[in-house]
C-alpha positions in Angstrom: 81.3 91.4 112.5 79.8 94.3 110.6 83.2 95.9 110.2 84.5 92.7 108.8 81.6 92.4 106.4 82.2 96.0 105.2 85.8 95.1 104.4 84.8 92.0 102.5 82.4 93.9 100.4 85.1 96.6 99.9 87.5 93.9 98.6 85.2 93.2 95.7 84.5 96.8 95.0 86.8 97.1 92.0 85.2 94.3 90.1 81.7 95.9 90.0 80.4 96.8 86.6 77.7 99.1 88.1 76.8 102.7 87.6 75.3 104.4 90.6 73.2 107.5 90.8 73.3 109.8 93.8 70.5 112.4 94.2 71.3 115.5 92.2 70.4 118.1 93.4 70.6 116.8 97.0 67.4 116.0 98.7 66.6 116.3 102.4 66.0 113.3 104.5 62.6 111.7 103.7 62.8 112.8 100.0 64.9 110.1 98.4 67.8 110.3 100.8 68.5 107.6 103.4 65.8 107.7 106.1 67.5 109.0 109.2 67.4 106.9 112.3 66.7 108.5 115.7 69.8 110.3 116.8 70.7 113.0 119.2 71.5 116.6 118.1 74.7 117.4 116.3 77.5 119.0 118.4 78.3 122.5 117.2 81.2 122.9 114.8 82.4 119.4 115.3 83.0 116.8 112.6 85.5 114.7 114.5 85.3 110.9 114.4 85.2 108.1 111.8 82.6 108.3 109.1 81.4 105.6 106.6 79.3 105.8 103.5 75.6 105.4 103.9 74.0 105.2 100.5 70.6 106.4 99.4 68.0 103.8 98.6 68.6 104.2 94.9 72.3 103.6 95.2 73.6 100.1 95.9 76.0 99.7 98.7 79.6 100.4 97.7 78.9 100.3 94.0 79.3 104.0 93.3 81.2 104.4 89.9 80.2 108.0 89.3 78.2 110.8 91.0 75.5 110.6 88.5 74.8 108.1 85.7 74.5 110.8 83.1 77.8 112.4 84.1 78.7 116.1 83.7 78.0 118.0 80.6 81.5 118.0 79.0 83.2 120.5 76.8 84.8 119.3 73.5 88.1 118.9 75.4 86.4 117.0 78.1 84.7 114.7 75.6 88.0 114.0 73.9 89.7 113.1 77.2 86.7 111.0 78.4 86.9 108.9 75.2 90.4 107.9 76.2 89.2 106.4 79.5 89.2 102.6 79.8 87.2 102.1 82.9 86.9 98.6 84.5 83.7 99.6 86.1 81.4 99.4 83.1 82.3 95.9 82.0 84.1 96.9 78.9 87.6 96.6 80.2 89.2 94.1 82.5 91.5 94.9 85.4 94.5 94.1 83.2 93.4 96.3 80.3 92.0 99.3 82.1 94.0 102.6 82.1 92.5 103.8 85.4 95.6 105.5 87.0 94.5 104.6 90.5 94.4 100.9 89.6 97.3 100.6 87.2 99.8 103.0 88.9 98.6 103.2 92.5 98.1 106.9 91.8 96.6 108.9 94.7 92.9 109.3 93.9 92.7 113.1 94.3 89.6 115.0 95.3 86.8 114.1 94.9 87.8 110.6 93.5 89.0 109.5 96.9 85.4 109.2 98.2 84.7 106.4 95.7 86.9 104.0 97.7 84.6 102.2 100.0 86.6 102.7 103.2 85.9 105.1 106.1 87.6 108.3 106.8 88.3 110.3 110.0 88.2 114.0 110.8 90.7 115.3 113.3 90.2 119.0 114.2 92.7 121.5 115.6 92.2 125.3 115.9 94.1 126.1 112.7 94.0 122.8 110.7 91.5 120.0 110.1 92.9 116.7 109.0 90.9 114.3 106.9 92.5 110.9 107.1 91.2 108.2 104.7 91.7 104.5 105.4 92.5 104.0 101.7 96.2 104.0 101.1 97.0 106.2 104.1 95.7 109.3 102.3 95.8 112.5 104.3 94.3 115.7 103.4 95.1 119.0 105.1 92.3 121.6 105.3 93.6 125.0 106.6 91.2 126.8 108.9 93.4 129.7 109.9 91.7 132.2 107.6 94.1 132.0 104.7 92.7 132.3 101.2 93.1 129.8 98.4 96.5 130.3 96.7 96.2 132.2 93.4 99.0 130.1 91.8 99.0 126.8 93.7 101.6 124.1 93.4 99.7 121.3 91.7 99.2 118.1 93.8 97.1 115.0 94.0 94.8 116.3 96.8 95.1 120.0 96.0 95.2 123.0 98.4 92.2 123.3 100.7 90.8 125.9 103.0 87.8 125.6 105.2 85.4 127.6 107.3 82.2 127.1 109.3 79.2 128.6 107.5 77.1 128.0 110.6 77.3 125.7 113.6 76.6 122.6 111.5 78.0 123.3 108.0 81.7 123.2 107.2 82.6 124.5 103.7 85.8 123.5 102.1 87.3 125.0 98.8 90.0 123.2 96.9 92.1 124.1 93.9 95.6 123.2 92.7 94.6 119.7 91.7 96.8 118.1 89.0 95.0 116.5 86.0 96.6 113.0 86.4 93.5 111.3 87.9 89.8 111.0 87.2 86.9 112.6 89.0 85.2 109.3 89.4 85.7 105.6 88.7 84.1 105.8 85.2 86.8 108.1 83.8 85.3 111.6 83.7 88.3 113.9 83.3 89.2 117.2 84.8 91.9 119.8 84.1 94.1 121.8 86.5 91.3 124.4 86.5 89.1 122.2 88.6 87.7 124.0 91.7 85.9 121.8 94.2 83.6 123.1 96.9 82.4 120.7 99.6 79.7 121.4 102.1 79.9 119.0 105.1 76.5 119.3 106.8 76.1 117.5 110.0 72.4 116.6 110.2 72.5 115.2 113.7 74.8 113.2 115.9 75.1 110.3 113.6 74.5 111.6 110.1 76.6 113.7 107.7 75.8 115.0 104.2 78.6 115.9 101.8 77.6 118.0 98.8 80.2 118.6 96.1 80.1 121.4 93.5 82.8 120.8 90.8 83.6 123.7 88.5 86.1 123.2 85.6 85.6 125.5 82.6 88.0 123.5 80.5 86.3 120.2 81.1 82.7 121.0 82.0 80.1 123.2 80.4 78.5 123.9 83.8 79.2 123.0 87.4 78.5 119.4 88.5 76.7 119.0 91.9 76.1 115.8 93.8 75.6 114.6 97.4 76.8 111.5 99.4 75.6 110.5 102.8 77.6 109.2 105.8 77.2 107.7 109.2 79.3 108.2 112.3 81.1 105.0 113.6 82.2 105.9 117.1 83.6 102.5 117.9 85.7 102.1 114.7 89.4 102.7 114.2 90.9 103.1 110.8 92.8 100.2 109.5 95.6 99.9 106.9 94.5 99.6 103.3 97.5 99.9 100.9 97.4 100.1 97.1 100.8 98.4 97.1 99.0 95.0 97.2 97.5 94.5 100.6 94.0 94.6 99.3 94.3 94.4 95.5 96.1 91.6 93.8 95.2 91.6 90.1 96.3 87.9 89.7 93.3 86.8 91.8 90.7 88.4 89.6 89.1 86.7 86.7 89.6 88.5 83.4 86.5 90.2 82.0 84.8 88.1 79.3 
């Protein structure tokens, strides 16, 4: 029942005209973050399983449009590109007038935009590779853990090139570059260039709770790095479903036009 309710809420996600604010900088549990329930200790060096968003108290469920309502401090280039964005998440543009590439072209969301789709993801770990499988549009991300460095001249792609390593027994750090500039960082339309470098810190707080902190650095688009945190819960009894941008979950003809 809860799983069904989550999908119903998710189906209405694209119509929300809400800005959300996640804690920046991240706060520990008990200081603005979701209050942790009693849970057992985290297993060492293990993120496997299905995870779903668990929002802070000051962030409405599944309404995240941007990491922070103030957005990043943009360069002149970033401001010019941001002015071109016609987001359907601020009430100004309807679903048939937005130029959001994810909505209008079914473009892969990229990293970190993929986290704004209100569907769970799953980690599958192997000795040399960690797979991050998102329920949204069958998106798969490969994180290499065989000790290789990030490529100096990566081939540009939607999800980029990612390498990961364990900083300690409970913190997995992933660096990503090689992202093309054909998508937005968030659902509001903040831009990025091909110089974007994303560092994610996956910190497993305990058995059931995961914090993901992003540091986004892009000297062409941002004056300084942008840092934010989201919170997730383990769902051991869930299996990922099929959510396809091709029309399974999003039929523009069924939405009212924005007034």
